[in-house]
Biopython code that builds the backbone (N, CA, C, O; Angstrom):
import numpy as np
from Bio.PDB.StructureBuilder import StructureBuilder

atoms = [
    (1, "MET", "N", (-9.887, 12.389, -5.022)),
    (1, "MET", "CA", (-9.126, 11.200, -5.349)),
    (1, "MET", "C", (-9.735, 10.593, -6.619)),
    (1, "MET", "O", (-10.955, 10.475, -6.733)),
    (2, "LYS", "N", (-8.883, 10.211, -7.564)),
    (2, "LYS", "CA", (-9.355, 9.594, -8.806)),
    (2, "LYS", "C", (-10.012, 8.246, -8.501)),
    (2, "LYS", "O", (-9.747, 7.619, -7.476)),
    (3, "ARG", "N", (-10.870, 7.827, -9.420)),
    (3, "ARG", "CA", (-11.655, 6.610, -9.214)),
    (3, "ARG", "C", (-10.805, 5.384, -8.910)),
    (3, "ARG", "O", (-11.113, 4.649, -7.972)),
    (4, "ASP", "N", (-9.731, 5.141, -9.682)),
    (4, "ASP", "CA", (-8.903, 3.958, -9.442)),
    (4, "ASP", "C", (-8.288, 3.985, -8.044)),
    (4, "ASP", "O", (-8.253, 2.968, -7.351)),
    (5, "TYR", "N", (-7.809, 5.145, -7.646)),
    (5, "TYR", "CA", (-7.244, 5.284, -6.302)),
    (5, "TYR", "C", (-8.315, 5.063, -5.236)),
    (5, "TYR", "O", (-8.092, 4.347, -4.260)),
    (6, "ARG", "N", (-9.466, 5.676, -5.431)),
    (6, "ARG", "CA", (-10.556, 5.547, -4.457)),
    (6, "ARG", "C", (-11.013, 4.097, -4.326)),
    (6, "ARG", "O", (-11.227, 3.610, -3.216)),
    (7, "ASN", "N", (-11.164, 3.404, -5.459)),
    (7, "ASN", "CA", (-11.594, 2.001, -5.427)),
    (7, "ASN", "C", (-10.562, 1.118, -4.733)),
    (7, "ASN", "O", (-10.918, 0.251, -3.935)),
    (8, "ALA", "N", (-9.290, 1.335, -5.035)),
    (8, "ALA", "CA", (-8.228, 0.559, -4.382)),
    (8, "ALA", "C", (-8.171, 0.879, -2.894)),
    (8, "ALA", "O", (-8.038, -0.024, -2.068)),
    (9, "TYR", "N", (-8.271, 2.156, -2.552)),
    (9, "TYR", "CA", (-8.268, 2.581, -1.153)),
    (9, "TYR", "C", (-9.372, 1.867, -0.373)),
    (9, "TYR", "O", (-9.129, 1.320, 0.703)),
    (10, "ASN", "N", (-10.583, 1.878, -0.925)),
    (10, "ASN", "CA", (-11.724, 1.238, -0.251)),
    (10, "ASN", "C", (-11.550, -0.269, -0.135)),
    (10, "ASN", "O", (-11.875, -0.851, 0.900)),
    (11, "ALA", "N", (-11.041, -0.908, -1.187)),
    (11, "ALA", "CA", (-10.820, -2.361, -1.159)),
    (11, "ALA", "C", (-9.764, -2.730, -0.118)),
    (11, "ALA", "O", (-9.932, -3.701, 0.620)),
    (12, "LEU", "N", (-8.684, -1.963, -0.058)),
    (12, "LEU", "CA", (-7.630, -2.244, 0.919)),
    (12, "LEU", "C", (-8.113, -1.980, 2.337)),
    (12, "LEU", "O", (-7.823, -2.757, 3.247)),
    (13, "LYS", "N", (-8.833, -0.909, 2.527)),
    (13, "LYS", "CA", (-9.369, -0.576, 3.859)),
    (13, "LYS", "C", (-10.277, -1.701, 4.352)),
    (13, "LYS", "O", (-10.246, -2.068, 5.527)),
    (14, "LYS", "N", (-11.086, -2.243, 3.438)),
    (14, "LYS", "CA", (-11.987, -3.350, 3.780)),
    (14, "LYS", "C", (-11.212, -4.588, 4.239)),
    (14, "LYS", "O", (-11.685, -5.343, 5.088)),
    (15, "LEU", "N", (-10.020, -4.790, 3.671)),
    (15, "LEU", "CA", (-9.165, -5.917, 4.067)),
    (15, "LEU", "C", (-8.445, -5.672, 5.392)),
    (15, "LEU", "O", (-7.909, -6.603, 5.993)),
    (16, "GLY", "N", (-8.433, -4.425, 5.841)),
    (16, "GLY", "CA", (-7.740, -4.097, 7.079)),
    (16, "GLY", "C", (-6.363, -3.498, 6.878)),
    (16, "GLY", "O", (-5.605, -3.347, 7.836)),
    (17, "VAL", "N", (-6.034, -3.158, 5.651)),
    (17, "VAL", "CA", (-4.744, -2.535, 5.350)),
    (17, "VAL", "C", (-4.761, -1.098, 5.906)),
    (17, "VAL", "O", (-5.735, -0.374, 5.700)),
    (18, "PRO", "N", (-3.694, -0.681, 6.609)),
    (18, "PRO", "CA", (-3.667, 0.667, 7.186)),
    (18, "PRO", "C", (-3.385, 1.749, 6.134)),
    (18, "PRO", "O", (-2.244, 2.181, 5.970)),
    (19, "VAL", "N", (-4.423, 2.176, 5.433)),
    (19, "VAL", "CA", (-4.309, 3.188, 4.390)),
    (19, "VAL", "C", (-4.670, 4.560, 4.957)),
    (19, "VAL", "O", (-5.449, 4.660, 5.905)),
    (20, "TYR", "N", (-4.109, 5.601, 4.381)),
    (20, "TYR", "CA", (-4.439, 6.965, 4.796)),
    (20, "TYR", "C", (-4.118, 7.934, 3.672)),
    (20, "TYR", "O", (-3.381, 7.608, 2.742)),
    (21, "VAL", "N", (-4.684, 9.133, 3.773)),
    (21, "VAL", "CA", (-4.512, 10.167, 2.761)),
    (21, "VAL", "C", (-3.751, 11.330, 3.385)),
    (21, "VAL", "O", (-4.045, 11.754, 4.503)),
    (22, "ARG", "N", (-2.767, 11.839, 2.642)),
    (22, "ARG", "CA", (-2.038, 13.045, 3.047)),
    (22, "ARG", "C", (-2.400, 14.175, 2.096)),
    (22, "ARG", "O", (-2.608, 13.948, 0.904)),
    (23, "ASP", "N", (-2.474, 15.371, 2.614)),
    (23, "ASP", "CA", (-2.834, 16.528, 1.789)),
    (23, "ASP", "C", (-1.802, 16.853, 0.714)),
    (23, "ASP", "O", (-2.140, 17.452, -0.307)),
    (24, "ASP", "N", (-0.560, 16.468, 0.933)),
    (24, "ASP", "CA", (0.512, 16.844, 0.003)),
    (24, "ASP", "C", (0.807, 15.785, -1.063)),
    (24, "ASP", "O", (1.862, 15.840, -1.694)),
    (25, "MET", "N", (-0.085, 14.836, -1.276)),
    (25, "MET", "CA", (0.184, 13.754, -2.221)),
    (25, "MET", "C", (-0.699, 13.775, -3.461)),
    (25, "MET", "O", (-0.872, 12.734, -4.095)),
    (26, "ASP", "N", (-1.253, 14.904, -3.823)),
    (26, "ASP", "CA", (-1.970, 15.090, -5.085)),
    (26, "ASP", "C", (-3.027, 14.022, -5.374)),
    (26, "ASP", "O", (-3.065, 13.475, -6.476)),
    (27, "GLY", "N", (-3.874, 13.723, -4.408)),
    (27, "GLY", "CA", (-4.977, 12.807, -4.637)),
    (27, "GLY", "C", (-4.627, 11.337, -4.553)),
    (27, "GLY", "O", (-5.466, 10.486, -4.846)),
    (28, "ARG", "N", (-3.413, 11.025, -4.160)),
    (28, "ARG", "CA", (-3.029, 9.618, -3.973)),
    (28, "ARG", "C", (-3.190, 9.273, -2.498)),
    (28, "ARG", "O", (-3.504, 10.133, -1.676)),
    (29, "PHE", "N", (-2.970, 7.999, -2.176)),
    (29, "PHE", "CA", (-3.003, 7.597, -0.779)),
    (29, "PHE", "C", (-1.738, 6.809, -0.448)),
    (29, "PHE", "O", (-0.990, 6.398, -1.336)),
    (30, "GLN", "N", (-1.524, 6.613, 0.827)),
    (30, "GLN", "CA", (-0.358, 5.885, 1.311)),
    (30, "GLN", "C", (-0.803, 4.699, 2.151)),
    (30, "GLN", "O", (-1.961, 4.589, 2.553)),
    (31, "ILE", "N", (0.151, 3.820, 2.400)),
    (31, "ILE", "CA", (-0.056, 2.660, 3.259)),
    (31, "ILE", "C", (0.981, 2.751, 4.370)),
    (31, "ILE", "O", (2.177, 2.898, 4.116)),
    (32, "SER", "N", (0.504, 2.660, 5.597)),
    (32, "SER", "CA", (1.392, 2.816, 6.748)),
    (32, "SER", "C", (2.160, 1.529, 7.037)),
    (32, "SER", "O", (1.615, 0.426, 6.996)),
    (33, "GLY", "N", (3.420, 1.708, 7.324)),
    (33, "GLY", "CA", (4.259, 0.609, 7.785)),
    (33, "GLY", "C", (4.520, 0.715, 9.275)),
    (33, "GLY", "O", (5.378, 0.012, 9.808)),
    (34, "GLU", "N", (3.772, 1.605, 9.968)),
    (34, "GLU", "CA", (4.019, 1.877, 11.377)),
    (34, "GLU", "C", (2.846, 1.575, 12.302)),
    (34, "GLU", "O", (2.972, 1.730, 13.516)),
    (35, "GLU", "N", (1.726, 1.154, 11.767)),
    (35, "GLU", "CA", (0.576, 0.800, 12.602)),
    (35, "GLU", "C", (0.815, -0.578, 13.223)),
    (35, "GLU", "O", (1.632, -1.343, 12.709)),
    (36, "PRO", "N", (0.123, -0.911, 14.315)),
    (36, "PRO", "CA", (0.350, -2.198, 14.986)),
    (36, "PRO", "C", (0.217, -3.423, 14.071)),
    (36, "PRO", "O", (0.972, -4.383, 14.223)),
    (37, "ASP", "N", (-0.726, -3.404, 13.132)),
    (37, "ASP", "CA", (-0.921, -4.559, 12.243)),
    (37, "ASP", "C", (-0.291, -4.386, 10.864)),
    (37, "ASP", "O", (-0.545, -5.190, 9.967)),
    (38, "SER", "N", (0.511, -3.367, 10.685)),
    (38, "SER", "CA", (1.143, -3.116, 9.382)),
    (38, "SER", "C", (1.997, -4.281, 8.911)),
    (38, "SER", "O", (2.095, -4.539, 7.711)),
    (39, "TYR", "N", (2.614, -4.986, 9.851)),
    (39, "TYR", "CA", (3.498, -6.102, 9.490)),
    (39, "TYR", "C", (2.777, -7.179, 8.689)),
    (39, "TYR", "O", (3.421, -7.970, 8.000)),
    (40, "LEU", "N", (1.439, -7.219, 8.773)),
    (40, "LEU", "CA", (0.671, -8.195, 7.994)),
    (40, "LEU", "C", (0.643, -7.834, 6.509)),
    (40, "LEU", "O", (0.410, -8.692, 5.658)),
    (41, "TRP", "N", (0.882, -6.560, 6.206)),
    (41, "TRP", "CA", (0.744, -6.060, 4.842)),
    (41, "TRP", "C", (2.040, -5.569, 4.224)),
    (41, "TRP", "O", (2.248, -5.705, 3.018)),
    (42, "CYS", "N", (2.912, -4.999, 5.044)),
    (42, "CYS", "CA", (4.179, -4.501, 4.523)),
    (42, "CYS", "C", (5.191, -4.401, 5.659)),
    (42, "CYS", "O", (4.847, -4.099, 6.802)),
    (43, "ASN", "N", (6.436, -4.661, 5.314)),
    (43, "ASN", "CA", (7.502, -4.563, 6.301)),
    (43, "ASN", "C", (8.800, -4.283, 5.557)),
    (43, "ASN", "O", (9.343, -5.150, 4.873)),
    (44, "TYR", "N", (9.270, -3.090, 5.701)),
    (44, "TYR", "CA", (10.484, -2.657, 5.016)),
    (44, "TYR", "C", (11.672, -3.555, 5.334)),
    (44, "TYR", "O", (12.532, -3.780, 4.482)),
    (45, "TYR", "N", (11.718, -4.062, 6.546)),
    (45, "TYR", "CA", (12.858, -4.861, 6.991)),
    (45, "TYR", "C", (12.706, -6.347, 6.690)),
    (45, "TYR", "O", (13.628, -7.122, 6.944)),
    (46, "ALA", "N", (11.569, -6.755, 6.158)),
    (46, "ALA", "CA", (11.353, -8.150, 5.764)),
    (46, "ALA", "C", (11.497, -8.262, 4.254)),
    (46, "ALA", "O", (10.660, -8.866, 3.584)),
    (47, "TYR", "N", (12.543, -7.686, 3.734)),
    (47, "TYR", "CA", (12.781, -7.600, 2.294)),
    (47, "TYR", "C", (12.751, -8.964, 1.617)),
    (47, "TYR", "O", (12.254, -9.090, 0.498)),
    (48, "ASN", "N", (13.273, -9.973, 2.275)),
    (48, "ASN", "CA", (13.365, -11.307, 1.670)),
    (48, "ASN", "C", (12.303, -12.271, 2.178)),
    (48, "ASN", "O", (12.462, -13.483, 2.037)),
    (49, "ARG", "N", (11.241, -11.770, 2.756)),
    (49, "ARG", "CA", (10.184, -12.637, 3.264)),
    (49, "ARG", "C", (9.624, -13.475, 2.120)),
    (49, "ARG", "O", (9.354, -12.956, 1.036)),
    (50, "GLU", "N", (9.452, -14.753, 2.361)),
    (50, "GLU", "CA", (9.036, -15.678, 1.309)),
    (50, "GLU", "C", (7.712, -15.262, 0.665)),
    (50, "GLU", "O", (6.704, -15.099, 1.351)),
    (51, "GLY", "N", (7.726, -15.095, -0.645)),
    (51, "GLY", "CA", (6.539, -14.750, -1.407)),
    (51, "GLY", "C", (6.252, -13.260, -1.478)),
    (51, "GLY", "O", (5.359, -12.840, -2.214)),
    (52, "TRP", "N", (6.992, -12.454, -0.729)),
    (52, "TRP", "CA", (6.780, -11.013, -0.723)),
    (52, "TRP", "C", (7.850, -10.354, -1.571)),
    (52, "TRP", "O", (9.034, -10.648, -1.407)),
    (53, "ASP", "N", (7.456, -9.470, -2.473)),
    (53, "ASP", "CA", (8.415, -8.687, -3.251)),
    (53, "ASP", "C", (8.670, -7.366, -2.533)),
    (53, "ASP", "O", (7.736, -6.606, -2.278)),
    (54, "PHE", "N", (9.900, -7.099, -2.216)),
    (54, "PHE", "CA", (10.304, -5.836, -1.593)),
    (54, "PHE", "C", (9.545, -5.530, -0.308)),
    (54, "PHE", "O", (9.263, -4.369, -0.014)),
    (55, "GLY", "N", (9.210, -6.570, 0.463)),
    (55, "GLY", "CA", (8.562, -6.373, 1.750)),
    (55, "GLY", "C", (7.089, -6.038, 1.685)),
    (55, "GLY", "O", (6.549, -5.463, 2.629)),
    (56, "VAL", "N", (6.414, -6.387, 0.578)),
    (56, "VAL", "CA", (4.989, -6.074, 0.404)),
    (56, "VAL", "C", (4.198, -7.366, 0.201)),
    (56, "VAL", "O", (4.550, -8.198, -0.635)),
    (57, "ASN", "N", (3.140, -7.519, 0.967)),
    (57, "ASN", "CA", (2.262, -8.683, 0.887)),
    (57, "ASN", "C", (1.706, -8.813, -0.533)),
    (57, "ASN", "O", (1.224, -7.827, -1.090)),
    (58, "PRO", "N", (1.761, -10.009, -1.129)),
    (58, "PRO", "CA", (1.269, -10.187, -2.500)),
    (58, "PRO", "C", (-0.232, -9.907, -2.646)),
    (58, "PRO", "O", (-0.682, -9.538, -3.731)),
    (59, "GLU", "N", (-1.006, -10.074, -1.581)),
    (59, "GLU", "CA", (-2.443, -9.769, -1.643)),
    (59, "GLU", "C", (-2.658, -8.262, -1.822)),
    (59, "GLU", "O", (-3.541, -7.839, -2.567)),
    (60, "LEU", "N", (-1.858, -7.475, -1.144)),
    (60, "LEU", "CA", (-1.911, -6.020, -1.289)),
    (60, "LEU", "C", (-1.548, -5.639, -2.725)),
    (60, "LEU", "O", (-2.230, -4.827, -3.351)),
    (61, "ASP", "N", (-0.476, -6.227, -3.236)),
    (61, "ASP", "CA", (-0.051, -5.977, -4.622)),
    (61, "ASP", "C", (-1.147, -6.330, -5.625)),
    (61, "ASP", "O", (-1.369, -5.599, -6.590)),
    (62, "ALA", "N", (-1.829, -7.451, -5.396)),
    (62, "ALA", "CA", (-2.880, -7.896, -6.323)),
    (62, "ALA", "C", (-4.022, -6.889, -6.391)),
    (62, "ALA", "O", (-4.544, -6.610, -7.471)),
    (63, "VAL", "N", (-4.408, -6.346, -5.243)),
    (63, "VAL", "CA", (-5.486, -5.347, -5.223)),
    (63, "VAL", "C", (-5.052, -4.103, -5.995)),
    (63, "VAL", "O", (-5.815, -3.573, -6.803)),
    (64, "LEU", "N", (-3.837, -3.640, -5.751)),
    (64, "LEU", "CA", (-3.361, -2.451, -6.458)),
    (64, "LEU", "C", (-3.297, -2.679, -7.961)),
    (64, "LEU", "O", (-3.714, -1.818, -8.735)),
    (65, "LYS", "N", (-2.778, -3.828, -8.383)),
    (65, "LYS", "CA", (-2.677, -4.128, -9.817)),
    (65, "LYS", "C", (-4.050, -4.188, -10.483)),
    (65, "LYS", "O", (-4.204, -3.796, -11.639)),
    (66, "LYS", "N", (-5.038, -4.677, -9.751)),
    (66, "LYS", "CA", (-6.402, -4.750, -10.276)),
    (66, "LYS", "C", (-6.883, -3.365, -10.713)),
    (66, "LYS", "O", (-7.673, -3.247, -11.649)),
    (67, "TYR", "N", (-6.408, -2.326, -10.039)),
    (67, "TYR", "CA", (-6.823, -0.961, -10.349)),
    (67, "TYR", "C", (-5.745, -0.167, -11.087)),
    (67, "TYR", "O", (-5.819, 1.060, -11.162)),
    (68, "GLY", "N", (-4.752, -0.858, -11.626)),
    (68, "GLY", "CA", (-3.711, -0.199, -12.410)),
    (68, "GLY", "C", (-2.741, 0.612, -11.567)),
    (68, "GLY", "O", (-2.216, 1.628, -12.022)),
    (69, "LEU", "N", (-2.504, 0.165, -10.336)),
    (69, "LEU", "CA", (-1.643, 0.882, -9.407)),
    (69, "LEU", "C", (-0.519, -0.014, -8.904)),
    (69, "LEU", "O", (-0.562, -1.232, -9.076)),
    (70, "PHE", "N", (0.477, 0.589, -8.288)),
    (70, "PHE", "CA", (1.548, -0.159, -7.631)),
    (70, "PHE", "C", (2.010, 0.640, -6.420)),
    (70, "PHE", "O", (1.701, 1.825, -6.291)),
    (71, "SER", "N", (2.756, -0.019, -5.533)),
    (71, "SER", "CA", (3.274, 0.681, -4.357)),
    (71, "SER", "C", (4.790, 0.732, -4.412)),
    (71, "SER", "O", (5.447, -0.107, -5.029)),
    (72, "GLU", "N", (5.316, 1.741, -3.749)),
    (72, "GLU", "CA", (6.773, 1.910, -3.663)),
    (72, "GLU", "C", (7.083, 2.532, -2.307)),
    (72, "GLU", "O", (6.370, 3.421, -1.840)),
    (73, "TRP", "N", (8.151, 2.057, -1.685)),
    (73, "TRP", "CA", (8.531, 2.596, -0.382)),
    (73, "TRP", "C", (8.956, 4.055, -0.504)),
    (73, "TRP", "O", (9.811, 4.390, -1.324)),
    (74, "ILE", "N", (8.362, 4.916, 0.310)),
    (74, "ILE", "CA", (8.781, 6.312, 0.427)),
    (74, "ILE", "C", (9.874, 6.385, 1.483)),
    (74, "ILE", "O", (10.884, 7.069, 1.313)),
    (75, "ASN", "N", (9.651, 5.668, 2.568)),
    (75, "ASN", "CA", (10.626, 5.495, 3.637)),
    (75, "ASN", "C", (10.243, 4.216, 4.374)),
    (75, "ASN", "O", (9.296, 3.545, 3.963)),
    (76, "ALA", "N", (10.931, 3.862, 5.428)),
    (76, "ALA", "CA", (10.682, 2.593, 6.114)),
    (76, "ALA", "C", (9.301, 2.510, 6.757)),
    (76, "ALA", "O", (8.864, 1.419, 7.125)),
    (77, "GLY", "N", (8.614, 3.625, 6.898)),
    (77, "GLY", "CA", (7.309, 3.622, 7.545)),
    (77, "GLY", "C", (6.135, 3.917, 6.646)),
    (77, "GLY", "O", (5.008, 4.058, 7.121)),
    (78, "GLU", "N", (6.385, 4.014, 5.329)),
    (78, "GLU", "CA", (5.310, 4.476, 4.449)),
    (78, "GLU", "C", (5.502, 3.988, 3.013)),
    (78, "GLU", "O", (6.567, 4.145, 2.416)),
    (79, "LEU", "N", (4.437, 3.393, 2.483)),
    (79, "LEU", "CA", (4.387, 3.019, 1.055)),
    (79, "LEU", "C", (3.542, 4.042, 0.323)),
    (79, "LEU", "O", (2.436, 4.366, 0.757)),
    (80, "GLY", "N", (4.056, 4.552, -0.785)),
    (80, "GLY", "CA", (3.281, 5.433, -1.648)),
    (80, "GLY", "C", (2.591, 4.590, -2.704)),
    (80, "GLY", "O", (3.101, 3.533, -3.075)),
    (81, "VAL", "N", (1.455, 5.028, -3.190)),
    (81, "VAL", "CA", (0.695, 4.305, -4.212)),
    (81, "VAL", "C", (0.663, 5.184, -5.470)),
    (81, "VAL", "O", (0.363, 6.376, -5.403)),
    (82, "TYR", "N", (0.978, 4.568, -6.619)),
    (82, "TYR", "CA", (1.122, 5.297, -7.877)),
    (82, "TYR", "C", (0.484, 4.518, -9.015)),
    (82, "TYR", "O", (0.243, 3.317, -8.896)),
    (83, "GLN", "N", (0.209, 5.211, -10.127)),
    (83, "GLN", "CA", (-0.313, 4.547, -11.327)),
    (83, "GLN", "C", (0.794, 3.786, -12.026)),
    (83, "GLN", "O", (1.950, 4.208, -12.026)),
    (84, "LEU", "N", (0.426, 2.645, -12.631)),
    (84, "LEU", "CA", (1.394, 1.863, -13.416)),
    (84, "LEU", "C", (1.845, 2.651, -14.622)),
    (84, "LEU", "O", (2.659, 2.165, -15.408)),
]
sb = StructureBuilder()
sb.init_structure("model")
sb.init_model(0)
sb.init_chain("A")
sb.init_seg("    ")
for serial, (resi, resn, name, xyz) in enumerate(atoms, 1):
    if name == "N":
        sb.init_residue(resn, " ", resi, " ")
    sb.init_atom(name, np.array(xyz, "f"), 0.0, 1.0, " ", f" {name:<3s}", serial, name[0])
structure = sb.get_structure()
């Protein structure tokens, strides 16, 4: 995993964000929308939640931006993380 991804992964994990790595994602990581506490960080169905853009907690977004990354929904249960 590249340094920016690794640093963001560790920072998010420390906050309690449900992050994980898949073998088929070329060194990137994902954020689960299906874990019991996922609703604190992302919710595909809470699209219009106040202060959240596209169902993503602004604190999660801030950590990703700090490392030059952003998230995008892959499906309703998974956010992919990519470089800006």
